[in-house]
N, C-alpha and C positions, 0 to 999 in steps of 0.2 A: 344454956348459952351456946354450946357447941352446935346444937340443932339450929338455933337462930342464925348462926354464921353460915351453916351449910345451905340453908334455904335462901339466905340473902346472896350468897355467892351465885346460886342458880339465877336469882333475879338480875344480878349484875351481868351475868353471861347473856341472858336474854336481852337486856338493855342494849348491849354492844351491837346487837344485830341491826339496830336502827341507825348505825353510823352513816352519816352522809345524807340521810333522808328526812331528819326531823328538825334541823335548824330553822329558825332560831329557838326552838324548844330544846330542852335537854333530852338526852337518851334516858329512858325509864323502862324498867322491867318490873314485873309483879308476879308473885307466886302465892297461891292460896292453899293452905295446908289444913287438913282435918284428920286428927288421929294418926299423925305421922304419914299421911298420904296426900299427895298433890291432887287437888280437885279442880284446879283452874290455874292457868299461867298464860302470860302474854307480854308483849312489849309494844311500846309506841312505835308504829310503823312509818307514819308519814305525817308531816306537819299539816294540821287542819283536820286530821282524822281522829277517831276516839283514842283516849289515853289508855295506858297499859292497865290501870285499875279497872276501868269499865270493861275492857275486852276480857280480862281475867274473870271478873264477876259474871259476865255473860256466859262463860264456859261452865259455870257451876250449875249442874242439872238440878240438884236438890238444894234449894235455898234454905231449907230448914236446918242444914248443917252449919250455916254461916255464924250463928251466935256462939258456937263452940269451935270456931276456926280461927286461924291466924293468917292475916294478910301481910305478906312481906313486899315492901315496895322500896325502890332505890332512892326516891326523892319524895319529900313531903307532898301529899295529895293537894291539888290546887283547890282554892276556895272561891274563885272568881269565875264569872262568865267570860270566856274568850271565844274561840271558834267552837268550843265544846262546853257543856255544863260543868259545874264544879264536881270533881271526883270525891271530895270530902263528903258532900251531900249524898252522893250515891252510896258510899260506904256506910253512912249512918242509916240511910233508907233501907239498905239490905241487912241491917242489924249484925254487921260483922263484930265479933266479940273482942278481937285483939288486932292491933296494927303495929308492925315493926318497921321502922324507917331507917334507912341508911344515912341520908343527908337532909338537913333542913333546907328548904327552898329560900334562897337569898333574893329572889325576885321580889321587889317591893309590893307587887300585887298579891303575894302569898305571905311570905315572911312570918311564919308561925301561925297564921290565921287558920290554916287547914288543920293543924294539930289541935288548936284551941276548940275549933268547931266539933271535932270528933270527941275530945275529952269532955266537953260540955254535954255531949249526948250520951256519955257513959261508956264510951269505947276505951279500953285499956290501950295506951300508946307507949311504946318504947322506942328510943331513938339511938342514933350513933353506932349502929351495928355495921362493922366494916366501913367506917366513915372515911378513912383515908383512901381505900380502894374506890369508893364512890366519887370522891373528889378527883382522883386521877382519871377515872372514866369520863367525867364531865368537866375536865379542865378548861375546855373552851367556854362553857357556860359560866363557870365560876370566875374565870378571868374577865369575861365580858362585863359582869356586874360589879366585881370588886375593883377592877382597874379602869372600867369604863372605856375599854378599847377592845379590839379583837385579840384573840390568841394568835401570836405571831410565830410562825415556823420558818426558819431559814433553811434553804436547801441549795446545795451546790455539789458539783463533781470536781475532783482535783486529781492531778496526775501524781505519780509516786514521788516526783520531785516538787510537789506542792504548787503547781500552776493551775489556774482556773481557765485560761485561754492562751492562745498564741499572741504574739505582739500585734497581729492584725485583727485581734478580737475573735478569731476563729476558735470554736470550742467543740465542734462536732467531730467525732464522737469520743469523748473522754471515757465515759462509763460504758459498761457492758449492756447488751440488749435487755437482759433480764432486769437490770437496775432501771433502765428507762421505762420498762413496762410497769415496774413498781411505782414509779413516779406518777404514771397515769392512774393507777389505783388510788394513790394519795389524793390526786386532784378531785376524785369523786367524793372524798371524805371531808373536804374543806369548802367553805362558802366561796372563797375567792383565791385567785392566783395572781401574783404581782411580779412585774419586771421593770427594770429601768430603761432609759432611752437607748443606750448602746446595745443592750441585749435585744431589744425590739428591732433595732436597725440591722444588726449584723447576723443574728440568729434567725430573724423573721419567724418566731414561734407562733403556733396556733393556740397554745395553752388550752387545749381541750382534752378529753379523755377517750380518744379514739381507740386506744389499745386496751381499754377495760370497760366492762359493762357498768354504767352508772351515769349520773348527771354530770354535765359540764359545769365548771365553776364560773363565777363572774370573773371576767378578765380585768386586770388593773394595770395601767401603764403610766409611768411618769414621763411626761414630755413637756418640760417647763416652757420652752419657747416655741412649741408646736412646729417643730422642724421635721417630724417623721412623715414619711411618704404615705399618702392615703391608700396606696395599693398594697400595703403590708397586710399580712394575714390577720393581725389584731384588729384591723378596721374593715373586715369583710362582712360585718353586721350579722354573723351567724350565731352569736351569743352575746348576752349583756356585757358591755365593756365600759369601764370608767377611765377617762384620761385626765390626769391631774396636771395642771399647767399654771402659768403666771399671767395669762393674757385674757381669757374670756370664759364665760359660761355659755354652753350651747347644748341643745338636745337634738340628736338625730335618731334614726332608726337603730335601736339597740346600742346606741353610743351616746354617752354623756361626757361633755367637756366640763371640767370643774375647776374653777379658778381659786387659787390659794395665794396667800402672801408668802414672800420668800422667807421671812423670819418664822422660825418654828415650823418649817414646811412639813417635815415628816410627822411631827407630833400632831399638827392640824389635820394632816391627811388621815391618820388613824382615828382622830376624833370624828371626822366626817364619816368614816366607815362605821363607826359606832352608832352614829345617828341613823345610818341607813340599815342598821341591824345586821351588819356583816359580822358574824361571830368569830370567824377564823380566816386567816390569810396565810398562804404559803408563798414566801418570797423566793423566786427562782433566779435571782441575779439582776444585774450584773455585779461585778466586783465593787464598784463605787457605792451602790445602794447597800450591799451587804455590809461593807466596812462602816458606812454611816450608821446603820442600825445597831451594829455591835458597839460602836463608840458611844452611842446614846444609851446603851443598855436596853434598847427597845426591841426585845425579842424574848421568847419563852423557851423555844426548843430549836435545835439545829440538827439537820440530818445531812451528813457528809459522806458521799461516796468517794473512796480512794481507789483508783485503778492502778494497774501495773504499767500503764503507759508512762513514758517520760517525754517532756518537751525540751528540757535543758535550758530554755529561756522562754519568757512570756509574761503574762499578767499574773501576779502572785495571788494565791488563794488567801481568804481571810484567816486570821489566827485566833484559835480558841484554846484556852488552857486544857491540857489533858485531864486535869483534875475534875473537869466538868463532865467527862464522859460517863454516861449512865449505862451504855450498852454498846457492845461490839458484835457484829453479825456478818456472816458471809452473804453476799448478794451476787450469785454467779461467780465471776472472776474478781469481783470488787469486794473491798471491805467497807461495810457501812458502820459509821460511828454516829451515835445519837447523843447529843449534848443537851443539858438542861441548864437554864439560866438561874443560878442560885443567888444572884444579886452581887456577886463579887466581880471585880474587874476581870474580864475574860483573858487579859494578857498577863495577869499576875502569876 
């Protein structure tokens, strides 16, 4: 069992390399071991490209070793035709003797069928090795299917005296340069980044990843009454942008206006993102939007930079219970606190 955990950890480490590139697929890593020696390993690199199991099997030069080998994979091999053929069929075809799985796939298209197909063919299958670590790695994927909405990350920077902006909504620059670069890295890892009306108007953000190598996220802005200026950076058509409002539906170049009803506005917005297969969203402000999501309990994780700057007065930062903190870390001159929503009232 210790060896199973050792090789599964290697598979999880490989899987994490796909962060930001595989959505709406999960991150998956695979390691193939014969006689305590790795003979093939890989990770899912890009959505639409071959899965980790196939890439790892392709690395094995001597296929006669596979009946006496163990294949470690972080998620149940798929059993359906999508953009690629079923991995379970390839494992059976190559006569792999044993398969060790971290997490069962909760996608209804798989849902245990991959395991059944391999076991019916005589493959020894063991499951739930480092299961909790696998769920943590693919928390976006599991949240998407279990809660039928994207994984929601709240992000803000606050002063030492807990203000998120000045009274005139000015918030540049509360956090340190290193912290701002980290945010650009985070943007490459999520499907979408979201802001409210005031943040769009007063900060005029681009919401791209210009300070980090990687893909730009889908931009999301709330503009209920369509009062934002068309000349803002968010409407420059440089990357896909969704604008949620109360007035109309309209499609322009790289910009979609999406009409929602006022009742259950935020819940319906995330339901619409679910239908669009947006698996994760980082909400970067402003204060009203962040407060609204916290009040509804509609969040999974919060990342808060606390700087040494003071404003003395301004717009107050959202409040989360210190008992929810799962990690404190230094970020240049800032303190980074990471919170996790455990279902309790954040203000308790």
